[in-house]
PyMOL Python script that loads the backbone (N, CA, C, O; Angstrom):
from pymol import cmd

cmd.read_pdbstr("""\
ATOM      1  N   ASP A   1     105.164 132.511  72.302  1.00  0.00           N
ATOM      2  CA  ASP A   1     105.858 131.367  71.727  1.00  0.00           C
ATOM      3  C   ASP A   1     105.450 130.099  72.466  1.00  0.00           C
ATOM      4  O   ASP A   1     105.175 130.132  73.665  1.00  0.00           O
ATOM      5  N   SER A   2     105.413 129.010  71.763  1.00  0.00           N
ATOM      6  CA  SER A   2     104.997 127.746  72.373  1.00  0.00           C
ATOM      7  C   SER A   2     106.149 127.137  73.159  1.00  0.00           C
ATOM      8  O   SER A   2     107.311 127.345  72.809  1.00  0.00           O
ATOM      9  N   PRO A   3     105.847 126.394  74.208  1.00  0.00           N
ATOM     10  CA  PRO A   3     106.896 125.789  75.024  1.00  0.00           C
ATOM     11  C   PRO A   3     107.796 124.831  74.241  1.00  0.00           C
ATOM     12  O   PRO A   3     108.983 124.710  74.544  1.00  0.00           O
ATOM     13  N   ASP A   4     107.238 124.148  73.233  1.00  0.00           N
ATOM     14  CA  ASP A   4     108.040 123.190  72.477  1.00  0.00           C
ATOM     15  C   ASP A   4     108.761 123.823  71.284  1.00  0.00           C
ATOM     16  O   ASP A   4     109.444 123.125  70.535  1.00  0.00           O
ATOM     17  N   GLY A   5     108.617 125.126  71.104  1.00  0.00           N
ATOM     18  CA  GLY A   5     109.310 125.825  70.025  1.00  0.00           C
ATOM     19  C   GLY A   5     108.646 125.703  68.669  1.00  0.00           C
ATOM     20  O   GLY A   5     109.202 126.153  67.668  1.00  0.00           O
ATOM     21  N   SER A   6     107.458 125.099  68.617  1.00  0.00           N
ATOM     22  CA  SER A   6     106.826 124.877  67.321  1.00  0.00           C
ATOM     23  C   SER A   6     106.438 126.177  66.618  1.00  0.00           C
ATOM     24  O   SER A   6     106.332 126.205  65.392  1.00  0.00           O
ATOM     25  N   ALA A   7     106.227 127.240  67.369  1.00  0.00           N
ATOM     26  CA  ALA A   7     105.882 128.520  66.747  1.00  0.00           C
ATOM     27  C   ALA A   7     107.041 129.069  65.929  1.00  0.00           C
ATOM     28  O   ALA A   7     106.832 129.931  65.074  1.00  0.00           O
ATOM     29  N   LYS A   8     108.250 128.593  66.169  1.00  0.00           N
ATOM     30  CA  LYS A   8     109.425 129.056  65.431  1.00  0.00           C
ATOM     31  C   LYS A   8     109.656 128.260  64.152  1.00  0.00           C
ATOM     32  O   LYS A   8     110.500 128.640  63.340  1.00  0.00           O
ATOM     33  N   LEU A   9     108.924 127.162  63.956  1.00  0.00           N
ATOM     34  CA  LEU A   9     109.197 126.288  62.810  1.00  0.00           C
ATOM     35  C   LEU A   9     108.974 126.997  61.475  1.00  0.00           C
ATOM     36  O   LEU A   9     109.866 127.009  60.627  1.00  0.00           O
ATOM     37  N   GLU A  10     107.814 127.575  61.284  1.00  0.00           N
ATOM     38  CA  GLU A  10     107.528 128.192  59.984  1.00  0.00           C
ATOM     39  C   GLU A  10     108.453 129.362  59.680  1.00  0.00           C
ATOM     40  O   GLU A  10     109.003 129.413  58.580  1.00  0.00           O
ATOM     41  N   PRO A  11     108.654 130.308  60.598  1.00  0.00           N
ATOM     42  CA  PRO A  11     109.582 131.397  60.277  1.00  0.00           C
ATOM     43  C   PRO A  11     111.003 130.897  60.003  1.00  0.00           C
ATOM     44  O   PRO A  11     111.697 131.425  59.134  1.00  0.00           O
ATOM     45  N   ALA A  12     111.422 129.890  60.740  1.00  0.00           N
ATOM     46  CA  ALA A  12     112.766 129.347  60.525  1.00  0.00           C
ATOM     47  C   ALA A  12     112.861 128.696  59.153  1.00  0.00           C
ATOM     48  O   ALA A  12     113.835 128.899  58.428  1.00  0.00           O
ATOM     49  N   LEU A  13     111.856 127.922  58.805  1.00  0.00           N
ATOM     50  CA  LEU A  13     111.857 127.243  57.515  1.00  0.00           C
ATOM     51  C   LEU A  13     111.800 128.252  56.377  1.00  0.00           C
ATOM     52  O   LEU A  13     112.526 128.118  55.392  1.00  0.00           O
ATOM     53  N   ARG A  14     110.947 129.254  56.504  1.00  0.00           N
ATOM     54  CA  ARG A  14     110.856 130.298  55.470  1.00  0.00           C
ATOM     55  C   ARG A  14     112.191 131.010  55.286  1.00  0.00           C
ATOM     56  O   ARG A  14     112.649 131.199  54.159  1.00  0.00           O
ATOM     57  N   ALA A  15     112.809 131.401  56.382  1.00  0.00           N
ATOM     58  CA  ALA A  15     114.074 132.130  56.307  1.00  0.00           C
ATOM     59  C   ALA A  15     115.171 131.277  55.686  1.00  0.00           C
ATOM     60  O   ALA A  15     115.955 131.762  54.871  1.00  0.00           O
ATOM     61  N   TRP A  16     115.224 130.013  56.069  1.00  0.00           N
ATOM     62  CA  TRP A  16     116.239 129.098  55.537  1.00  0.00           C
ATOM     63  C   TRP A  16     116.036 128.886  54.041  1.00  0.00           C
ATOM     64  O   TRP A  16     116.994 128.932  53.270  1.00  0.00           O
ATOM     65  N   LEU A  17     114.804 128.657  53.634  1.00  0.00           N
ATOM     66  CA  LEU A  17     114.524 128.464  52.210  1.00  0.00           C
ATOM     67  C   LEU A  17     114.829 129.737  51.419  1.00  0.00           C
ATOM     68  O   LEU A  17     115.401 129.670  50.331  1.00  0.00           O
ATOM     69  N   ALA A  18     114.452 130.883  51.957  1.00  0.00           N
ATOM     70  CA  ALA A  18     114.706 132.156  51.276  1.00  0.00           C
ATOM     71  C   ALA A  18     116.198 132.424  51.127  1.00  0.00           C
ATOM     72  O   ALA A  18     116.621 133.116  50.201  1.00  0.00           O
ATOM     73  N   ALA A  19     116.988 131.878  52.035  1.00  0.00           N
ATOM     74  CA  ALA A  19     118.447 132.057  51.990  1.00  0.00           C
ATOM     75  C   ALA A  19     119.122 130.973  51.160  1.00  0.00           C
ATOM     76  O   ALA A  19     120.346 130.845  51.178  1.00  0.00           O
ATOM     77  N   GLY A  20     118.330 130.196  50.436  1.00  0.00           N
ATOM     78  CA  GLY A  20     118.906 129.178  49.570  1.00  0.00           C
ATOM     79  C   GLY A  20     119.572 128.041  50.305  1.00  0.00           C
ATOM     80  O   GLY A  20     120.498 127.415  49.788  1.00  0.00           O
ATOM     81  N   GLY A  21     119.100 127.767  51.521  1.00  0.00           N
ATOM     82  CA  GLY A  21     119.651 126.661  52.293  1.00  0.00           C
ATOM     83  C   GLY A  21     120.892 127.008  53.100  1.00  0.00           C
ATOM     84  O   GLY A  21     121.521 126.130  53.690  1.00  0.00           O
ATOM     85  N   GLN A  22     121.243 128.286  53.126  1.00  0.00           N
ATOM     86  CA  GLN A  22     122.366 128.700  53.958  1.00  0.00           C
ATOM     87  C   GLN A  22     121.925 128.725  55.418  1.00  0.00           C
ATOM     88  O   GLN A  22     120.746 128.917  55.717  1.00  0.00           O
ATOM     89  N   TRP A  23     122.866 128.533  56.308  1.00  0.00           N
ATOM     90  CA  TRP A  23     122.522 128.485  57.735  1.00  0.00           C
ATOM     91  C   TRP A  23     122.814 129.790  58.462  1.00  0.00           C
ATOM     92  O   TRP A  23     121.976 130.261  59.231  1.00  0.00           O
ATOM     93  N   ASP A  24     123.963 130.376  58.243  1.00  0.00           N
ATOM     94  CA  ASP A  24     124.380 131.523  59.055  1.00  0.00           C
ATOM     95  C   ASP A  24     123.538 132.788  58.853  1.00  0.00           C
ATOM     96  O   ASP A  24     123.095 133.371  59.842  1.00  0.00           O
ATOM     97  N   PRO A  25     123.299 133.238  57.609  1.00  0.00           N
ATOM     98  CA  PRO A  25     122.528 134.489  57.468  1.00  0.00           C
ATOM     99  C   PRO A  25     121.121 134.420  58.069  1.00  0.00           C
ATOM    100  O   PRO A  25     120.743 135.329  58.808  1.00  0.00           O
ATOM    101  N   PRO A  26     120.322 133.365  57.779  1.00  0.00           N
ATOM    102  CA  PRO A  26     118.984 133.367  58.392  1.00  0.00           C
ATOM    103  C   PRO A  26     119.034 133.176  59.906  1.00  0.00           C
ATOM    104  O   PRO A  26     118.191 133.716  60.623  1.00  0.00           O
ATOM    105  N   ALA A  27     120.000 132.426  60.396  1.00  0.00           N
ATOM    106  CA  ALA A  27     120.122 132.261  61.849  1.00  0.00           C
ATOM    107  C   ALA A  27     120.387 133.614  62.499  1.00  0.00           C
ATOM    108  O   ALA A  27     119.781 133.967  63.511  1.00  0.00           O
ATOM    109  N   ARG A  28     121.294 134.351  61.904  1.00  0.00           N
ATOM    110  CA  ARG A  28     121.615 135.685  62.435  1.00  0.00           C
ATOM    111  C   ARG A  28     120.390 136.591  62.373  1.00  0.00           C
ATOM    112  O   ARG A  28     120.091 137.297  63.336  1.00  0.00           O
ATOM    113  N   ASP A  29     119.676 136.573  61.241  1.00  0.00           N
ATOM    114  CA  ASP A  29     118.479 137.421  61.091  1.00  0.00           C
ATOM    115  C   ASP A  29     117.395 137.072  62.103  1.00  0.00           C
ATOM    116  O   ASP A  29     116.672 137.949  62.574  1.00  0.00           O
ATOM    117  N   LEU A  30     117.285 135.785  62.437  1.00  0.00           N
ATOM    118  CA  LEU A  30     116.263 135.335  63.389  1.00  0.00           C
ATOM    119  C   LEU A  30     116.723 135.399  64.841  1.00  0.00           C
ATOM    120  O   LEU A  30     115.935 135.163  65.757  1.00  0.00           O
ATOM    121  N   GLY A  31     117.996 135.717  65.051  1.00  0.00           N
ATOM    122  CA  GLY A  31     118.538 135.762  66.409  1.00  0.00           C
ATOM    123  C   GLY A  31     118.733 134.379  66.999  1.00  0.00           C
ATOM    124  O   GLY A  31     118.612 134.189  68.209  1.00  0.00           O
ATOM    125  N   LEU A  32     119.039 133.403  66.134  1.00  0.00           N
ATOM    126  CA  LEU A  32     119.240 132.020  66.569  1.00  0.00           C
ATOM    127  C   LEU A  32     120.669 131.585  66.293  1.00  0.00           C
ATOM    128  O   LEU A  32     121.356 132.160  65.448  1.00  0.00           O
ATOM    129  N   HIS A  33     121.102 130.579  67.004  1.00  0.00           N
ATOM    130  CA  HIS A  33     122.361 129.934  66.667  1.00  0.00           C
ATOM    131  C   HIS A  33     122.109 129.065  65.448  1.00  0.00           C
ATOM    132  O   HIS A  33     121.011 128.529  65.297  1.00  0.00           O
ATOM    133  N   ARG A  34     123.098 128.913  64.575  1.00  0.00           N
ATOM    134  CA  ARG A  34     122.885 128.129  63.348  1.00  0.00           C
ATOM    135  C   ARG A  34     122.485 126.692  63.632  1.00  0.00           C
ATOM    136  O   ARG A  34     121.755 126.091  62.844  1.00  0.00           O
ATOM    137  N   HIS A  35     122.951 126.126  64.748  1.00  0.00           N
ATOM    138  CA  HIS A  35     122.568 124.757  65.094  1.00  0.00           C
ATOM    139  C   HIS A  35     121.097 124.692  65.532  1.00  0.00           C
ATOM    140  O   HIS A  35     120.414 123.698  65.286  1.00  0.00           O
ATOM    141  N   THR A  36     120.627 125.744  66.173  1.00  0.00           N
ATOM    142  CA  THR A  36     119.207 125.808  66.538  1.00  0.00           C
ATOM    143  C   THR A  36     118.365 125.883  65.276  1.00  0.00           C
ATOM    144  O   THR A  36     117.350 125.197  65.158  1.00  0.00           O
ATOM    145  N   LEU A  37     118.788 126.721  64.331  1.00  0.00           N
ATOM    146  CA  LEU A  37     118.080 126.806  63.056  1.00  0.00           C
ATOM    147  C   LEU A  37     118.075 125.443  62.368  1.00  0.00           C
ATOM    148  O   LEU A  37     117.042 125.012  61.855  1.00  0.00           O
ATOM    149  N   ARG A  38     119.199 124.777  62.356  1.00  0.00           N
ATOM    150  CA  ARG A  38     119.297 123.460  61.724  1.00  0.00           C
ATOM    151  C   ARG A  38     118.310 122.480  62.362  1.00  0.00           C
ATOM    152  O   ARG A  38     117.630 121.733  61.659  1.00  0.00           O
ATOM    153  N   ARG A  39     118.236 122.486  63.687  1.00  0.00           N
ATOM    154  CA  ARG A  39     117.287 121.583  64.374  1.00  0.00           C
ATOM    155  C   ARG A  39     115.843 121.912  64.010  1.00  0.00           C
ATOM    156  O   ARG A  39     115.033 121.007  63.810  1.00  0.00           O
ATOM    157  N   LEU A  40     115.515 123.201  63.925  1.00  0.00           N
ATOM    158  CA  LEU A  40     114.156 123.601  63.562  1.00  0.00           C
ATOM    159  C   LEU A  40     113.819 123.164  62.134  1.00  0.00           C
ATOM    160  O   LEU A  40     112.718 122.678  61.875  1.00  0.00           O
ATOM    161  N   VAL A  41     114.757 123.335  61.219  1.00  0.00           N
ATOM    162  CA  VAL A  41     114.528 122.934  59.828  1.00  0.00           C
ATOM    163  C   VAL A  41     114.409 121.416  59.732  1.00  0.00           C
ATOM    164  O   VAL A  41     113.537 120.906  59.027  1.00  0.00           O
ATOM    165  N   GLU A  42     115.269 120.698  60.429  1.00  0.00           N
ATOM    166  CA  GLU A  42     115.191 119.236  60.408  1.00  0.00           C
ATOM    167  C   GLU A  42     113.865 118.757  60.986  1.00  0.00           C
ATOM    168  O   GLU A  42     113.256 117.826  60.459  1.00  0.00           O
ATOM    169  N   ARG A  43     113.422 119.382  62.052  1.00  0.00           N
ATOM    170  CA  ARG A  43     112.128 119.012  62.647  1.00  0.00           C
ATOM    171  C   ARG A  43     110.990 119.304  61.670  1.00  0.00           C
ATOM    172  O   ARG A  43     110.058 118.510  61.539  1.00  0.00           O
ATOM    173  N   SER A  44     111.070 120.437  60.992  1.00  0.00           N
ATOM    174  CA  SER A  44     110.055 120.773  59.991  1.00  0.00           C
ATOM    175  C   SER A  44     109.998 119.705  58.908  1.00  0.00           C
ATOM    176  O   SER A  44     108.915 119.271  58.513  1.00  0.00           O
ATOM    177  N   GLY A  45     111.150 119.286  58.433  1.00  0.00           N
ATOM    178  CA  GLY A  45     111.201 118.255  57.407  1.00  0.00           C
ATOM    179  C   GLY A  45     110.569 116.953  57.866  1.00  0.00           C
ATOM    180  O   GLY A  45     109.834 116.308  57.118  1.00  0.00           O
ATOM    181  N   ARG A  46     110.862 116.573  59.109  1.00  0.00           N
ATOM    182  CA  ARG A  46     110.266 115.337  59.650  1.00  0.00           C
ATOM    183  C   ARG A  46     108.744 115.466  59.739  1.00  0.00           C
ATOM    184  O   ARG A  46     108.018 114.547  59.359  1.00  0.00           O
ATOM    185  N   LEU A  47     108.267 116.599  60.238  1.00  0.00           N
ATOM    186  CA  LEU A  47     106.824 116.809  60.371  1.00  0.00           C
ATOM    187  C   LEU A  47     106.122 116.835  59.014  1.00  0.00           C
ATOM    188  O   LEU A  47     104.983 116.384  58.886  1.00  0.00           O
ATOM    189  N   LEU A  48     106.803 117.360  58.019  1.00  0.00           N
ATOM    190  CA  LEU A  48     106.235 117.437  56.682  1.00  0.00           C
ATOM    191  C   LEU A  48     106.410 116.142  55.892  1.00  0.00           C
ATOM    192  O   LEU A  48     105.801 115.960  54.837  1.00  0.00           O
ATOM    193  N   GLY A  49     107.239 115.252  56.407  1.00  0.00           N
ATOM    194  CA  GLY A  49     107.510 114.010  55.699  1.00  0.00           C
ATOM    195  C   GLY A  49     108.316 114.238  54.431  1.00  0.00           C
ATOM    196  O   GLY A  49     108.152 113.515  53.448  1.00  0.00           O
ATOM    197  N   ARG A  50     109.184 115.239  54.449  1.00  0.00           N
ATOM    198  CA  ARG A  50     109.992 115.593  53.280  1.00  0.00           C
ATOM    199  C   ARG A  50     111.471 115.592  53.652  1.00  0.00           C
ATOM    200  O   ARG A  50     111.851 115.962  54.763  1.00  0.00           O
ATOM    201  N   ASP A  51     112.291 115.169  52.703  1.00  0.00           N
ATOM    202  CA  ASP A  51     113.733 115.231  52.861  1.00  0.00           C
ATOM    203  C   ASP A  51     114.197 116.575  52.314  1.00  0.00           C
ATOM    204  O   ASP A  51     114.373 116.732  51.106  1.00  0.00           O
ATOM    205  N   LEU A  52     114.391 117.527  53.193  1.00  0.00           N
ATOM    206  CA  LEU A  52     114.724 118.878  52.766  1.00  0.00           C
ATOM    207  C   LEU A  52     116.151 119.002  52.245  1.00  0.00           C
ATOM    208  O   LEU A  52     116.590 120.093  51.882  1.00  0.00           O
ATOM    209  N   ALA A  53     116.874 117.887  52.209  1.00  0.00           N
ATOM    210  CA  ALA A  53     118.191 117.888  51.582  1.00  0.00           C
ATOM    211  C   ALA A  53     118.058 117.872  50.061  1.00  0.00           C
ATOM    212  O   ALA A  53     119.026 118.142  49.350  1.00  0.00           O
ATOM    213  N   THR A  54     116.860 117.555  49.559  1.00  0.00           N
ATOM    214  CA  THR A  54     116.658 117.513  48.110  1.00  0.00           C
ATOM    215  C   THR A  54     116.033 118.811  47.626  1.00  0.00           C
ATOM    216  O   THR A  54     115.185 119.401  48.296  1.00  0.00           O
ATOM    217  N   MET A  55     116.462 119.234  46.466  1.00  0.00           N
ATOM    218  CA  MET A  55     115.942 120.470  45.887  1.00  0.00           C
ATOM    219  C   MET A  55     114.458 120.344  45.586  1.00  0.00           C
ATOM    220  O   MET A  55     113.712 121.305  45.773  1.00  0.00           O
ATOM    221  N   ASP A  56     114.014 119.184  45.126  1.00  0.00           N
ATOM    222  CA  ASP A  56     112.593 118.991  44.833  1.00  0.00           C
ATOM    223  C   ASP A  56     111.735 119.229  46.073  1.00  0.00           C
ATOM    224  O   ASP A  56     110.710 119.907  46.006  1.00  0.00           O
ATOM    225  N   ALA A  57     112.157 118.674  47.193  1.00  0.00           N
ATOM    226  CA  ALA A  57     111.395 118.842  48.434  1.00  0.00           C
ATOM    227  C   ALA A  57     111.403 120.298  48.875  1.00  0.00           C
ATOM    228  O   ALA A  57     110.374 120.833  49.287  1.00  0.00           O
ATOM    229  N   ARG A  58     112.569 120.940  48.787  1.00  0.00           N
ATOM    230  CA  ARG A  58     112.638 122.355  49.182  1.00  0.00           C
ATOM    231  C   ARG A  58     111.733 123.212  48.297  1.00  0.00           C
ATOM    232  O   ARG A  58     111.065 124.120  48.791  1.00  0.00           O
ATOM    233  N   ALA A  59     111.709 122.928  46.990  1.00  0.00           N
ATOM    234  CA  ALA A  59     110.854 123.690  46.079  1.00  0.00           C
ATOM    235  C   ALA A  59     109.384 123.462  46.409  1.00  0.00           C
ATOM    236  O   ALA A  59     108.603 124.414  46.430  1.00  0.00           O
ATOM    237  N   GLU A  60     108.996 122.222  46.664  1.00  0.00           N
ATOM    238  CA  GLU A  60     107.605 121.927  47.024  1.00  0.00           C
ATOM    239  C   GLU A  60     107.185 122.695  48.268  1.00  0.00           C
ATOM    240  O   GLU A  60     106.115 123.303  48.306  1.00  0.00           O
ATOM    241  N   VAL A  61     108.032 122.662  49.272  1.00  0.00           N
ATOM    242  CA  VAL A  61     107.713 123.333  50.536  1.00  0.00           C
ATOM    243  C   VAL A  61     107.678 124.845  50.331  1.00  0.00           C
ATOM    244  O   VAL A  61     106.797 125.521  50.864  1.00  0.00           O
ATOM    245  N   TRP A  62     108.623 125.379  49.566  1.00  0.00           N
ATOM    246  CA  TRP A  62     108.653 126.819  49.301  1.00  0.00           C
ATOM    247  C   TRP A  62     107.354 127.272  48.644  1.00  0.00           C
ATOM    248  O   TRP A  62     106.751 128.259  49.065  1.00  0.00           O
ATOM    249  N   TRP A  63     106.919 126.541  47.601  1.00  0.00           N
ATOM    250  CA  TRP A  63     105.699 126.931  46.911  1.00  0.00           C
ATOM    251  C   TRP A  63     104.471 126.747  47.793  1.00  0.00           C
ATOM    252  O   TRP A  63     103.522 127.526  47.704  1.00  0.00           O
ATOM    253  N   ALA A  64     104.481 125.736  48.634  1.00  0.00           N
ATOM    254  CA  ALA A  64     103.361 125.544  49.565  1.00  0.00           C
ATOM    255  C   ALA A  64     103.288 126.707  50.555  1.00  0.00           C
ATOM    256  O   ALA A  64     102.203 127.210  50.845  1.00  0.00           O
ATOM    257  N   LEU A  65     104.424 127.125  51.063  1.00  0.00           N
ATOM    258  CA  LEU A  65     104.444 128.261  51.982  1.00  0.00           C
ATOM    259  C   LEU A  65     103.987 129.537  51.285  1.00  0.00           C
ATOM    260  O   LEU A  65     103.292 130.355  51.888  1.00  0.00           O
ATOM    261  N   ARG A  66     104.365 129.714  50.041  1.00  0.00           N
ATOM    262  CA  ARG A  66     103.935 130.889  49.280  1.00  0.00           C
ATOM    263  C   ARG A  66     102.422 130.870  49.067  1.00  0.00           C
ATOM    264  O   ARG A  66     101.762 131.905  49.155  1.00  0.00           O
ATOM    265  N   ALA A  67     101.885 129.696  48.787  1.00  0.00           N
ATOM    266  CA  ALA A  67     100.438 129.573  48.587  1.00  0.00           C
ATOM    267  C   ALA A  67      99.688 129.925  49.866  1.00  0.00           C
ATOM    268  O   ALA A  67      98.664 130.607  49.820  1.00  0.00           O
ATOM    269  N   VAL A  68     100.191 129.465  51.000  1.00  0.00           N
ATOM    270  CA  VAL A  68      99.569 129.786  52.289  1.00  0.00           C
ATOM    271  C   VAL A  68      99.643 131.288  52.542  1.00  0.00           C
ATOM    272  O   VAL A  68      98.676 131.898  52.999  1.00  0.00           O
ATOM    273  N   GLU A  69     100.781 131.869  52.245  1.00  0.00           N
ATOM    274  CA  GLU A  69     100.961 133.310  52.436  1.00  0.00           C
ATOM    275  C   GLU A  69      99.962 134.092  51.581  1.00  0.00           C
ATOM    276  O   GLU A  69      99.351 135.051  52.054  1.00  0.00           O
ATOM    277  N   ARG A  70      99.801 133.684  50.335  1.00  0.00           N
ATOM    278  CA  ARG A  70      98.853 134.370  49.446  1.00  0.00           C
ATOM    279  C   ARG A  70      97.410 134.191  49.906  1.00  0.00           C
ATOM    280  O   ARG A  70      96.599 135.111  49.802  1.00  0.00           O
ATOM    281  N   ALA A  71      97.099 133.014  50.411  1.00  0.00           N
ATOM    282  CA  ALA A  71      95.739 132.763  50.900  1.00  0.00           C
ATOM    283  C   ALA A  71      95.453 133.609  52.144  1.00  0.00           C
ATOM    284  O   ALA A  71      94.333 134.081  52.343  1.00  0.00           O
ATOM    285  N   ASP A  72      96.479 133.791  52.976  1.00  0.00           N
ATOM    286  CA  ASP A  72      96.314 134.576  54.193  1.00  0.00           C
ATOM    287  C   ASP A  72      96.267 136.074  53.912  1.00  0.00           C
ATOM    288  O   ASP A  72      95.678 136.834  54.680  1.00  0.00           O
ATOM    289  N   HIS A  73      96.886 136.498  52.814  1.00  0.00           N
ATOM    290  CA  HIS A  73      96.992 137.930  52.478  1.00  0.00           C
ATOM    291  C   HIS A  73      96.663 138.150  51.012  1.00  0.00           C
ATOM    292  O   HIS A  73      97.545 138.499  50.227  1.00  0.00           O
ATOM    293  N   PRO A  74      95.411 137.953  50.634  1.00  0.00           N
ATOM    294  CA  PRO A  74      95.046 138.167  49.215  1.00  0.00           C
ATOM    295  C   PRO A  74      95.231 139.621  48.816  1.00  0.00           C
ATOM    296  O   PRO A  74      95.093 140.530  49.634  1.00  0.00           O
ATOM    297  N   THR A  75      95.545 139.820  47.547  1.00  0.00           N
ATOM    298  CA  THR A  75      95.761 141.208  47.066  1.00  0.00           C
ATOM    299  C   THR A  75      94.521 141.759  46.431  1.00  0.00           C
ATOM    300  O   THR A  75      94.517 142.902  45.974  1.00  0.00           O
TER     301      THR A  75
END
""", "prot")
cmd.dss("prot")
cmd.show_as("cartoon", "prot")
cmd.util.cbc("prot")
cmd.orient("prot")
């Protein structure tokens, strides 16, 4: 893991998006406090230049993550 926690950004963002924006279930699944998850998601949004409070932004990011996943693991 990176000292600044950046290695946790993508898994945290994926888990949060997969949980429909809920905080507690993905935090529990990742072994994080919900406030830690919130900080990671907020940081991800800032780095991506997206307001993840909007459904449009969350959908864009979700599909982008799916595209990366498919590119990394072609069938």
